[in-house]
N, C-alpha and C positions, 0 to 999 in steps of 0.2 A: 527200374523194375526190381522188386525184392526177390529173394530166393524162392519164397513161398508162391508168389505170383507167377514166377517162371514155371515152377512145377505144376501149378494148377492149369496153366495155359498149354502145357505140353500134352499132346494126345499120345497115350501109351496103349500098347497092346501087351498081352501076356509075354513076358520075357524074364530072363534071369536078372538079378540085380547087377551082376558084373557086366552083362551085355548092355543093359540100360545105362549104367554108369559110363562105360566107354563111349556110347553114343552121345550122351550129354556132354562129356568132357571135350568133344570135338567142337562144341558150340562156344565161341568166345564169350558170349553173355553169361552162359552157365559157369564157365571157368572163373570169370570175374566174381560172380555171386558166391561160388564155392570158396574162393580164396578169401573173400570178405568175412566169411564166418568160420574159417578154419581155426583161428586162434581161440574164438569163443568155445567151439566144440572141444578143443584140446583141454582148455581149462575145466570145462564141465566133466570131461572124461577123467581127468586127473583127480578131481574132487570125489567123484563117484567111486573111482577105483580105490582111493585111500579109505573112504568111509566103509566100503564093503569089506576090504581086507581087514579093517579093524573091527568088523562085525558090529558097526554102529548103525542105529536107526537115525532117521532125520531128526526125530525128537531128542535123541541123546546128543547129537551134534549141535542142535539148537541150544540145549541147556549148557553145554560145555563152551560154546562160542558166544552165548548171549545174543544170538540172532534168532528171530522168530522162525518157527518150523515152516510156516507158509512161505516165507521169503526164501528159505533154503529149497523148498519144493519148486518155486518159480525159477531159481537159479539152475537147478538140475534139469529142468525141462526147457531151458533156453529162453525163458520169459522174463529175465531180470538182468540188467546191465550193472554188474557190481563195480564198486570203486576198489582201488588198491587197498585202502584201509579195511574194507569188508573182506577182501581175499586174504589179507594178513590175519584177520581174526579167525577165519575158517582154517587157514594153514596151521595156526598155533593150536587150535582145538584138535586138529588131526596130528599133532606132534610132528609137523612138517615145516619146511621153510618155503617161502614164496620167493621165486626168482623171476625177474622181468628183464628181458634182453632185447636189444634192438640190433639187428644184424644188417 
């Protein structure tokens, strides 16, 4: 079951995000799904954070990196699975370094 499928199958009533999140994290299936996408969301967050701090548009980052704007948009919305080489190009265009670690 994917993360999206899990969310769509969960019956929710009005609640705060924090309460909903605590409830979901008690479910082992949800925790596994959340852990599976944590790295992806962290990468997306870091790229968005750097781009916004540099006051760059997606189009500007696309020009500087040589990557299509539509591809950057898919990346930032979580609909693209980038390669290490792709991430290196984005990092270079953002005057940053890409670091990959296994702990």
